[in-house]
Structures are given as structure tokens and as C-alpha cells.
PADRENMAR-501784 format. One record per residue (C-alpha): residue number from 1; residue in one letter; x negated, y negated, z negated. Coordinates in nm, 2 decimals. Last residue first. Example, Ala and Ser with C-alpha at 12.3 -4.5 7.8 and 13.67 -1.06 7.14 Angstrom:
- 2 | S | -1.37 | 0.11 | -0.71
- 1 | A | -1.23 | 0.45 | -0.78
% end
This chain:
- 404 | Q | -7.70 | -8.03 | -10.64
- 403 | V | -7.87 | -8.29 | -10.41
- 402 | A | -7.99 | -8.10 | -10.11
- 401 | R | -8.40 | -8.01 | -10.07
- 400 | T | -8.52 | -8.24 | -9.77
- 399 | Q | -8.58 | -8.14 | -9.45
- 398 | I | -8.83 | -8.36 | -9.20
- 397 | R | -8.79 | -8.65 | -8.95
- 396 | F | -9.10 | -8.63 | -8.79
- 395 | R | -9.02 | -8.57 | -8.42
- 394 | Q | -8.70 | -8.69 | -8.41
- 393 | E | -8.75 | -9.03 | -8.58
- 392 | A | -9.06 | -9.08 | -8.38
- 391 | G | -8.81 | -9.09 | -7.99
- 390 | D | -8.92 | -9.39 | -7.91
- 389 | A | -9.26 | -9.52 | -8.16
- 388 | I | -9.13 | -9.72 | -8.43
- 387 | T | -9.26 | -10.05 | -8.46
- 386 | V | -9.36 | -10.29 | -8.80
- 385 | G | -9.50 | -10.61 | -8.75
- 384 | I | -9.37 | -10.75 | -9.12
- 383 | G | -9.12 | -10.95 | -8.93
- 382 | P | -9.23 | -11.16 | -8.54
- 381 | E | -9.57 | -11.01 | -8.45
- 380 | E | -9.84 | -11.29 | -8.49
- 379 | S | -10.07 | -11.06 | -8.68
- 378 | A | -10.32 | -11.11 | -8.99
- 377 | W | -10.61 | -10.90 | -8.99
- 376 | V | -10.73 | -10.63 | -9.17
- 375 | R | -11.10 | -10.61 | -9.30
- 374 | G | -11.42 | -10.39 | -9.30
- 373 | D | -11.49 | -10.50 | -8.96
- 372 | K | -11.20 | -10.41 | -8.82
- 371 | V | -10.93 | -10.21 | -9.01
- 370 | V | -10.64 | -10.06 | -8.81
- 369 | P | -10.22 | -10.12 | -8.90
- 368 | P | -10.02 | -9.83 | -8.68
- 367 | D | -9.85 | -10.04 | -8.34
- 366 | A | -9.65 | -9.80 | -8.19
- 365 | L | -9.57 | -9.59 | -8.55
- 364 | F | -9.48 | -9.25 | -8.58
- 363 | G | -9.75 | -9.08 | -8.35
- 362 | Q | -10.00 | -8.96 | -8.55
- 361 | W | -10.14 | -9.32 | -8.71
- 360 | G | -9.84 | -9.39 | -8.85
- 359 | L | -9.73 | -9.05 | -8.92
- 358 | G | -10.06 | -9.05 | -9.20
- 357 | G | -10.40 | -9.18 | -9.23
- 356 | Y | -10.66 | -9.03 | -9.42
- 355 | A | -10.83 | -9.28 | -9.65
- 354 | D | -10.51 | -9.51 | -9.70
- 353 | F | -10.60 | -9.85 | -9.73
- 352 | E | -10.57 | -10.07 | -10.01
- 351 | I | -10.55 | -10.43 | -9.95
- 350 | L | -10.83 | -10.67 | -10.10
- 349 | P | -10.88 | -11.02 | -10.21
- 348 | A | -10.53 | -11.11 | -10.37
- 347 | N | -10.55 | -11.41 | -10.58
- 346 | D | -10.47 | -11.66 | -10.30
- 345 | C | -10.18 | -11.54 | -10.16
- 344 | S | -9.96 | -11.58 | -9.87
- 343 | L | -10.16 | -11.30 | -9.67
- 342 | I | -10.11 | -11.06 | -9.96
- 341 | V | -9.76 | -11.09 | -9.95
- 340 | Q | -9.80 | -10.98 | -9.59
- 339 | L | -10.02 | -10.71 | -9.63
- 338 | A | -9.83 | -10.52 | -9.88
- 337 | A | -9.49 | -10.47 | -9.59
- 336 | K | -9.79 | -10.36 | -9.35
- 335 | I | -9.94 | -10.14 | -9.56
- 334 | G | -9.61 | -9.98 | -9.67
- 333 | I | -9.49 | -9.96 | -9.30
- 332 | G | -9.80 | -9.75 | -9.24
- 331 | T | -9.60 | -9.44 | -9.23
- 330 | G | -9.81 | -9.23 | -9.52
- 329 | S | -9.94 | -9.57 | -9.71
- 328 | S | -9.61 | -9.52 | -9.93
- 327 | C | -9.82 | -9.25 | -10.09
- 326 | G | -10.07 | -9.51 | -10.22
- 325 | I | -9.95 | -9.89 | -10.16
- 324 | H | -10.05 | -10.04 | -10.53
- 323 | P | -10.08 | -10.43 | -10.46
- 322 | V | -10.46 | -10.61 | -10.53
- 321 | C | -10.33 | -10.91 | -10.71
- 320 | Q | -10.60 | -11.13 | -10.93
- 319 | L | -10.56 | -11.25 | -11.24
- 318 | N | -10.56 | -11.59 | -11.33
- 317 | W | -10.28 | -11.62 | -11.59
- 316 | S | -10.06 | -11.84 | -11.32
- 315 | S | -10.22 | -11.63 | -11.07
- 314 | A | -10.04 | -11.32 | -11.22
- 313 | M | -9.74 | -11.46 | -11.16
- 312 | D | -9.75 | -11.56 | -10.80
- 311 | A | -9.83 | -11.22 | -10.75
- 310 | I | -9.54 | -11.10 | -10.95
- 309 | R | -9.32 | -11.32 | -10.76
- 308 | K | -9.45 | -11.20 | -10.42
- 307 | L | -9.36 | -10.82 | -10.53
- 306 | E | -9.07 | -10.88 | -10.59
- 305 | S | -8.96 | -11.05 | -10.25
- 304 | I | -9.14 | -10.80 | -10.07
- 303 | G | -8.99 | -10.53 | -10.22
- 302 | G | -8.87 | -10.46 | -10.62
- 301 | V | -9.17 | -10.25 | -10.75
- 300 | S | -9.09 | -9.94 | -10.57
- 299 | A | -9.21 | -10.00 | -10.21
- 298 | A | -9.38 | -10.32 | -10.28
- 297 | D | -9.65 | -10.16 | -10.51
- 296 | P | -9.76 | -10.38 | -10.80
- 295 | Q | -10.12 | -10.35 | -10.86
- 294 | V | -10.25 | -10.63 | -11.13
- 293 | I | -10.64 | -10.67 | -11.15
- 292 | D | -10.77 | -10.84 | -11.49
- 291 | F | -10.57 | -10.59 | -11.72
- 290 | P | -10.53 | -10.53 | -12.07
- 289 | L | -10.35 | -10.96 | -12.10
- 288 | K | -10.08 | -10.94 | -12.36
- 287 | S | -9.85 | -11.12 | -12.22
- 286 | M | -9.92 | -11.00 | -11.83
- 285 | L | -9.80 | -10.66 | -11.92
- 284 | D | -9.49 | -10.80 | -12.11
- 283 | I | -9.36 | -11.01 | -11.77
- 282 | Y | -9.51 | -10.70 | -11.55
- 281 | E | -9.21 | -10.53 | -11.67
- 280 | F | -8.97 | -10.82 | -11.57
- 279 | R | -9.15 | -10.86 | -11.26
- 278 | T | -8.94 | -10.55 | -11.12
- 277 | L | -9.08 | -10.19 | -11.21
- 276 | L | -9.39 | -10.09 | -11.30
- 275 | S | -9.56 | -9.75 | -11.19
- 274 | E | -9.87 | -9.96 | -11.01
- 273 | G | -9.96 | -10.16 | -11.33
- 272 | G | -10.32 | -10.09 | -11.30
- 271 | A | -10.68 | -10.26 | -11.36
- 270 | L | -10.94 | -10.28 | -11.58
- 269 | P | -11.23 | -10.50 | -11.54
- 268 | I | -11.59 | -10.36 | -11.70
- 267 | D | -11.69 | -10.53 | -12.04
- 266 | V | -11.54 | -10.27 | -12.30
- 265 | R | -11.39 | -10.35 | -12.64
- 264 | D | -11.13 | -10.55 | -12.62
- 263 | A | -11.01 | -10.42 | -12.26
- 262 | L | -10.97 | -10.05 | -12.42
- 261 | W | -10.71 | -10.18 | -12.70
- 260 | A | -10.52 | -10.43 | -12.42
- 259 | H | -10.51 | -10.08 | -12.20
- 258 | S | -10.33 | -9.91 | -12.49
- 257 | S | -10.10 | -10.17 | -12.60
- 256 | V | -10.00 | -10.20 | -12.25
- 255 | Y | -9.92 | -9.86 | -12.17
- 254 | Q | -9.80 | -9.79 | -12.51
- 253 | S | -9.52 | -10.08 | -12.50
- 252 | L | -9.45 | -9.98 | -12.14
- 251 | S | -9.41 | -9.58 | -12.25
- 250 | H | -9.54 | -9.25 | -12.18
- 249 | S | -9.91 | -9.38 | -12.20
- 248 | M | -10.23 | -9.19 | -12.03
- 247 | I | -10.50 | -9.40 | -11.99
- 246 | P | -10.74 | -9.44 | -11.77
- 245 | E | -10.55 | -9.72 | -11.56
- 244 | E | -10.81 | -9.80 | -11.27
- 243 | L | -11.16 | -9.89 | -11.38
- 242 | W | -11.31 | -10.19 | -11.16
- 241 | A | -11.61 | -10.34 | -11.03
- 240 | V | -11.79 | -10.03 | -11.07
- 239 | Q | -12.15 | -10.21 | -11.14
- 238 | L | -12.32 | -9.79 | -11.25
- 237 | D | -12.43 | -9.95 | -11.56
- 236 | H | -12.04 | -9.99 | -11.68
- 235 | L | -11.96 | -9.63 | -11.57
- 234 | E | -12.07 | -9.46 | -11.92
- 233 | R | -11.94 | -9.73 | -12.10
- 232 | A | -11.56 | -9.72 | -11.93
- 231 | L | -11.57 | -9.34 | -11.94
- 230 | T | -11.63 | -9.31 | -12.35
- 229 | L | -11.34 | -9.61 | -12.37
- 228 | A | -11.17 | -9.36 | -12.13
- 227 | G | -11.19 | -9.07 | -12.39
- 226 | R | -11.15 | -9.29 | -12.68
- 225 | R | -10.81 | -9.40 | -12.57
- 224 | N | -10.68 | -9.07 | -12.41
- 223 | Y | -10.74 | -9.01 | -12.06
- 222 | A | -10.62 | -8.88 | -11.74
- 221 | M | -10.37 | -9.18 | -11.66
- 220 | N | -10.50 | -9.20 | -11.29
- 219 | A | -10.87 | -9.21 | -11.39
- 218 | D | -10.95 | -9.48 | -11.03
- 217 | V | -11.27 | -9.59 | -11.01
- 216 | M | -11.38 | -9.89 | -10.78
- 215 | L | -11.66 | -9.89 | -10.63
- 214 | D | -11.81 | -10.22 | -10.44
- 213 | V | -12.09 | -10.13 | -10.11
- 212 | G | -12.39 | -10.31 | -10.12
- 211 | T | -12.52 | -10.17 | -10.43
- 210 | G | -12.64 | -9.85 | -10.25
- 209 | V | -12.41 | -9.62 | -10.08
- 208 | A | -12.57 | -9.25 | -10.17
- 207 | S | -12.69 | -9.33 | -10.49
- 206 | R | -12.36 | -9.49 | -10.60
- 205 | V | -12.15 | -9.16 | -10.46
- 204 | S | -12.36 | -8.95 | -10.70
- 203 | Q | -12.29 | -9.15 | -10.97
- 202 | V | -11.95 | -9.22 | -10.97
- 201 | L | -11.91 | -8.83 | -10.91
- 200 | H | -12.16 | -8.74 | -11.21
- 199 | V | -11.99 | -8.97 | -11.42
- 198 | A | -11.65 | -8.78 | -11.30
- 197 | A | -11.75 | -8.44 | -11.41
- 196 | S | -11.92 | -8.57 | -11.73
- 195 | L | -11.55 | -8.70 | -11.80
- 194 | D | -11.35 | -8.42 | -11.72
- 193 | G | -11.00 | -8.60 | -11.71
- 192 | D | -11.00 | -8.60 | -11.34
- 191 | V | -11.17 | -8.90 | -11.12
- 190 | R | -11.07 | -9.07 | -10.81
- 189 | L | -11.31 | -9.30 | -10.62
- 188 | K | -11.19 | -9.67 | -10.46
- 187 | I | -11.43 | -9.79 | -10.20
- 186 | A | -11.51 | -10.12 | -10.11
- 185 | T | -11.72 | -10.25 | -9.80
- 184 | Y | -11.54 | -10.03 | -9.51
- 183 | G | -11.74 | -10.08 | -9.18
- 182 | A | -11.68 | -9.71 | -9.03
- 181 | A | -12.06 | -9.63 | -9.17
- 180 | V | -11.94 | -9.71 | -9.43
- 179 | A | -11.61 | -9.49 | -9.50
- 178 | E | -11.79 | -9.18 | -9.34
- 177 | K | -12.11 | -9.25 | -9.59
- 176 | A | -11.79 | -9.25 | -9.86
- 175 | E | -11.63 | -8.95 | -9.74
- 174 | A | -11.95 | -8.70 | -9.76
- 173 | V | -12.06 | -8.87 | -10.13
- 172 | A | -11.66 | -8.71 | -10.20
- 171 | K | -11.71 | -8.41 | -10.10
- 170 | D | -12.03 | -8.35 | -10.25
- 169 | A | -11.89 | -8.48 | -10.60
- 168 | P | -11.54 | -8.25 | -10.59
- 167 | K | -11.26 | -8.45 | -10.46
- 166 | L | -10.95 | -8.66 | -10.57
- 165 | S | -10.75 | -8.84 | -10.28
- 164 | P | -10.94 | -9.08 | -10.06
- 163 | A | -10.89 | -9.49 | -10.10
- 162 | Y | -11.14 | -9.69 | -9.84
- 161 | Y | -11.06 | -10.05 | -9.94
- 160 | A | -10.98 | -10.38 | -9.71
- 159 | R | -11.10 | -10.69 | -9.71
- 158 | V | -10.83 | -10.94 | -9.62
- 157 | S | -10.78 | -11.14 | -9.35
- 156 | H | -10.57 | -11.48 | -9.22
- 155 | Q | -10.54 | -11.61 | -9.55
- 154 | S | -10.28 | -11.81 | -9.75
- 153 | T | -9.99 | -11.80 | -9.54
- 152 | G | -9.66 | -11.95 | -9.67
- 151 | L | -9.39 | -11.72 | -9.74
- 150 | L | -9.25 | -11.74 | -9.40
- 149 | R | -9.57 | -11.75 | -9.21
- 148 | H | -9.65 | -11.43 | -9.41
- 147 | V | -9.33 | -11.30 | -9.28
- 146 | P | -9.47 | -11.30 | -8.89
- 145 | Q | -9.21 | -11.52 | -8.73
- 144 | G | -8.96 | -11.52 | -8.48
- 143 | A | -8.70 | -11.64 | -8.68
- 142 | T | -8.48 | -11.36 | -8.63
- 141 | K | -8.75 | -11.14 | -8.64
- 140 | G | -8.88 | -11.24 | -8.96
- 139 | M | -8.58 | -11.25 | -9.19
- 138 | L | -8.50 | -10.92 | -9.02
- 137 | D | -8.84 | -10.75 | -9.15
- 136 | W | -8.80 | -10.94 | -9.48
- 135 | L | -8.45 | -10.74 | -9.49
- 134 | A | -8.62 | -10.44 | -9.44
- 133 | I | -8.84 | -10.48 | -9.71
- 132 | D | -8.56 | -10.57 | -9.93
- 131 | I | -8.38 | -10.23 | -9.83
- 130 | G | -8.70 | -10.03 | -9.89
- 129 | S | -8.78 | -10.20 | -10.24
- 128 | L | -8.38 | -10.14 | -10.38
- 127 | A | -8.40 | -9.80 | -10.29
- 126 | Y | -8.69 | -9.73 | -10.53
- 125 | T | -8.58 | -9.97 | -10.77
- 124 | E | -8.28 | -9.78 | -10.83
- 123 | V | -8.50 | -9.49 | -10.80
- 122 | G | -8.66 | -9.51 | -11.12
- 121 | R | -8.76 | -9.70 | -11.46
- 120 | R | -8.52 | -10.00 | -11.45
- 119 | G | -8.20 | -9.85 | -11.62
- 118 | W | -7.89 | -9.69 | -11.43
- 117 | M | -7.65 | -9.87 | -11.59
- 116 | H | -7.84 | -10.21 | -11.40
- 115 | T | -7.77 | -10.07 | -11.08
- 114 | A | -7.51 | -10.35 | -10.97
- 113 | R | -7.69 | -10.63 | -11.09
- 112 | M | -8.04 | -10.53 | -10.91
- 111 | M | -7.85 | -10.48 | -10.55
- 110 | D | -7.68 | -10.89 | -10.63
- 109 | H | -7.96 | -10.99 | -10.72
- 108 | W | -8.18 | -10.86 | -10.43
- 107 | L | -7.85 | -10.96 | -10.16
- 106 | A | -7.85 | -11.34 | -10.35
- 105 | G | -8.26 | -11.33 | -10.27
- 104 | I | -8.25 | -11.20 | -9.93
- 103 | D | -7.93 | -11.43 | -9.80
- 102 | R | -8.09 | -11.40 | -9.44
- 101 | P | -7.92 | -11.03 | -9.39
- 100 | D | -7.59 | -11.20 | -9.39
- 99 | R | -7.31 | -10.94 | -9.58
- 98 | G | -7.05 | -10.69 | -9.40
- 97 | I | -7.26 | -10.42 | -9.53
- 96 | V | -7.45 | -10.51 | -9.85
- 95 | M | -7.25 | -10.29 | -10.08
- 94 | P | -7.27 | -9.99 | -9.81
- 93 | G | -7.61 | -9.95 | -9.84
- 92 | L | -7.63 | -10.03 | -10.21
- 91 | Q | -7.41 | -9.68 | -10.27
- 90 | G | -7.41 | -9.38 | -10.04
- 89 | N | -7.70 | -9.43 | -9.81
- 88 | I | -7.94 | -9.62 | -10.05
- 87 | L | -7.87 | -9.39 | -10.33
- 86 | P | -7.78 | -9.10 | -10.15
- 85 | G | -8.14 | -9.15 | -10.02
- 84 | V | -8.33 | -9.25 | -10.35
- 83 | T | -8.25 | -8.90 | -10.56
- 82 | S | -8.30 | -8.65 | -10.25
- 81 | F | -8.57 | -8.84 | -10.04
- 80 | Y | -8.84 | -8.83 | -10.30
- 79 | E | -9.07 | -8.57 | -10.08
- 78 | A | -9.01 | -8.79 | -9.79
- 77 | S | -9.27 | -9.06 | -10.09
- 76 | F | -9.30 | -9.34 | -10.34
- 75 | G | -9.15 | -9.56 | -10.26
- 74 | A | -8.88 | -9.72 | -10.00
- 73 | E | -8.97 | -9.80 | -9.62
- 72 | G | -8.83 | -10.09 | -9.43
- 71 | I | -8.75 | -10.16 | -9.11
- 70 | G | -8.51 | -10.47 | -9.01
- 69 | V | -8.27 | -10.38 | -8.69
- 68 | L | -8.13 | -10.63 | -8.45
- 67 | G | -7.82 | -10.58 | -8.26
- 66 | D | -7.64 | -10.87 | -8.29
- 65 | S | -7.40 | -10.76 | -8.56
- 64 | T | -7.73 | -10.64 | -8.75
- 63 | S | -7.89 | -10.34 | -8.85
- 62 | V | -8.10 | -10.24 | -9.16
- 61 | E | -8.37 | -9.94 | -9.14
- 60 | V | -8.50 | -9.74 | -9.40
- 59 | I | -8.75 | -9.51 | -9.38
- 58 | I | -8.86 | -9.27 | -9.62
- 57 | G | -9.22 | -9.19 | -9.64
- 56 | G | -9.46 | -8.92 | -9.54
- 55 | K | -9.81 | -8.71 | -9.57
- 54 | T | -9.60 | -8.38 | -9.73
- 53 | S | -9.78 | -8.19 | -10.01
- 52 | V | -9.87 | -8.42 | -10.25
- 51 | A | -10.02 | -8.42 | -10.59
- 50 | M | -10.06 | -8.55 | -10.92
- 49 | A | -10.27 | -8.44 | -11.23
- 48 | G | -10.57 | -8.65 | -11.16
- 47 | W | -10.47 | -8.79 | -10.81
- 46 | R | -10.45 | -8.46 | -10.58
- 45 | L | -10.42 | -8.48 | -10.20
- 44 | E | -10.23 | -8.08 | -10.07
- 43 | E | -10.44 | -7.90 | -9.80
- 42 | Q | -10.33 | -7.87 | -9.43
- 41 | L | -10.05 | -8.12 | -9.54
- 40 | P | -9.65 | -8.09 | -9.38
- 39 | L | -9.56 | -8.37 | -9.21
- 38 | G | -9.35 | -8.66 | -9.27
- 37 | V | -9.02 | -8.85 | -9.25
- 36 | P | -8.72 | -8.87 | -9.44
- 35 | Y | -8.43 | -9.09 | -9.36
- 34 | A | -8.24 | -9.40 | -9.48
- 33 | R | -7.91 | -9.63 | -9.35
- 32 | V | -7.77 | -9.94 | -9.37
- 31 | G | -7.52 | -10.06 | -9.08
- 30 | A | -7.34 | -10.38 | -8.96
- 29 | I | -7.55 | -10.70 | -9.19
- 28 | K | -7.39 | -11.00 | -9.06
- 27 | M | -7.50 | -11.23 | -8.85
- 26 | S | -7.32 | -11.58 | -8.70
- 25 | L | -7.09 | -11.55 | -9.05
- 24 | E | -6.72 | -11.68 | -8.95
- 23 | G | -6.63 | -12.00 | -9.08
- 22 | N | -6.47 | -12.14 | -8.71
- 21 | A | -6.76 | -12.29 | -8.58
- 20 | E | -6.98 | -12.04 | -8.68
- 19 | Y | -7.16 | -11.97 | -8.95
- 18 | S | -7.52 | -11.94 | -9.08
- 17 | S | -7.64 | -12.27 | -8.94
- 16 | N | -7.42 | -12.42 | -9.19
- 15 | I | -7.20 | -12.68 | -8.97
- 14 | P | -7.29 | -13.05 | -9.02
- 13 | T | -6.95 | -13.26 | -8.98
- 12 | T | -7.05 | -13.50 | -8.71
- 11 | T | -7.08 | -13.84 | -8.70
- 10 | P | -7.27 | -13.88 | -8.98
- 9 | T | -7.30 | -14.16 | -9.22
- 8 | A | -7.62 | -14.39 | -9.25
- 7 | A | -7.72 | -14.44 | -9.60
- 6 | Q | -7.65 | -14.80 | -9.71
- 5 | R | -7.95 | -15.05 | -9.80
- 4 | R | -7.93 | -15.22 | -10.09
- 3 | A | -7.92 | -15.56 | -10.08
- 2 | A | -8.25 | -15.75 | -10.13
- 1 | M | -8.22 | -15.93 | -10.45
% end
């Protein structure tokens, strides 16, 4: 019998790359801050019963002891800063200062545990999301790689879909024609609870753009179950690619069961999940299979970390993942964060793209995301590929109402 080969004995004691020879961390989180940026809109943007009057977002910056700064965004808009901002600046930020920013998994779980008494349906997950995105941006900058490379690149571009707000049929047709002329091959239309008006709007746009453009319809929970069933059957012959969360729901169980009921009765694909937070809520959603397409939002669901976990969960159920971006696209940071995960997935065929632009396209970002030939392309810029323009914070910073 051959003698067993002995493992070579190292001649020096290996040192963890996160530490200096004296045992001190080589990189530490030195600061965390959140601030709101935005511009007032001349006309409110509406989605069903929702509306925003300010286009912008909550910016999160995580700085390190050696001068690097990671940039993130917390959901859903600058108007949430009075609740989300103090949680970042006063609780979650201070608890991660002094930690290694590369320990993203440990930091995520520590922040999640520290807020468990708040519940899992609101601002604490938004705040965590913004910090997590900034940490991934830092990780990429430290490694000199885009985040999609660190996650494992699966595709180098993704088809963009144009996502306008709720408009009358004539304006929706005009915007759809402009989108097609700009190279888009997919458009998401918004409808409200007026069934005949909703069907007329989709019919009008379909007639205007033809069958070579994919149309999706977002009803923003404007219907009860029977109304949603009627709407879905009317849209079937219009070759709608998906109908997005049409049923009003006030609890997770109601949301899942109502849309599962609808899915059993129609042939049109259903999409949803934008308001769910963390993978733990997606467990219940995916096990009942109400949707063919799931739509977690990086700026609210738990950051890049949780978006990637949920996308991989969806893959195991043979579901597509098309992340929601919505209001968080007002600065362009939400789009760039979601893009990193999308590029690492084989079940993410589309990216939502803000129809009207926002701060990112008006001087807030030095490098706003762009659509070329109907697609958004991978970048080799380190991190999530975001650079805030010089002086942009001062130019776009807004005052929000004080917390009483």
C-alpha cells in the first residue's frame, strides 16, 4: 500500500486579509448617513390610488476608514425620509460603524435581528435595504469589479420596458409611440378601477403599436376578485404579457390567496410581489404560485443581498424575476442596483425603466443609466456603477417634514 502523502506545512502563519498583522481590521466602516434629494413635479405621477408629487429618493452613503464611499438608495421615495432617515442615521448606521464593510452577510443579519420588534412590514426593511446596497457598492469598489461579477454574471444586457404613470388613453397612446420610436420593445400600461376605460386604453395602445411590442398591464390593486377576473379575460385577446397585482389586499394571506384564486381561472400570466419584504414573505408567495413573475424591489425588500436570494428562489420554482423599481428609479440608483442582480440571473428577462427620468437624468448622477437599442447593458465600472455629480447633494437636497 502506498504511503499516504502528508500535507505540506506552511512556512508562515496565514493572516486573514481583513486584518493587519497586529490584529486590527484593515478596513472599517467610519460613517453612515442618509439624506433626501428630489425635485417637485409640475404634475403628479399617479398609479391607481397612489400619487407622488416629488421625484427623488433617499440616498445612503457608507464611508470607510480608508476613504471609500459606497452609495445606496432606500425605498420608496424622498417623501419617506421622515421615517426611514432617522432609522438609518440614528440606529442602524451607528450599530455598523467600526465593522468590516465586506462582512455583508453578518451585517445584514445583525441589522435584521436588531429591528425584529418593529415587525417586518415597513421602514426598518427600507432602511436596511439602502445600507445593504451601499455595502455592495463598497464591495465592488474594494475588489475593483462590478457587483454583477461578484454575484456571477449570467447575461451582459437585458431588455428594458418603458414604465409610464396612469394616463388617459390618448396620452398613453402618444407616450407608447414615443417609446417605440426610442427603441423600446416592451411597455407597461397603468390602469385604474374603471374596467371599460382600462380595456379601452389597452385596446388603443395595442392598435397603435401593433403586436410586435409586448404590453404589460399594472392595475395597482384597483379591483376585487370578480372585477379582476373580468379584466383578465378582457385582456387575454389583446395579447397582454402579464397582468400585475390587480386585486386589493390588506394582508399577506389575502394577497396570496386572492391572486392564487385568479391564477386558477385565467390563462394570462400574473405578476406581483413589489410590496413584499424579505425572502420570508416570498416563501408563502411562491409556495402558492399565484404569480408567473415576481417583482421584489432592491430598495425595500432587503437590498441587493435579499433581491439575489429571492431571484434564486424564484428560479427554483421556474418563475421569472423582474424586479420592481418604481419610485426608487427617481435617482437612477435603484435601476443600477437592480441591474447588478438581473445580470447575475438566468430568470430575469426584463428591467423596469422610468419613463420620465428624474434626478439621475437631470444632473444628480454623473453617469445615469441609459437604454440603447431597447436594452440596458452591463458596465465594468466597480460597484454598482454610480457616481454622484459634483455639487449634486447641495443642488437637489430637499427639506422634509420633521418627525414629531
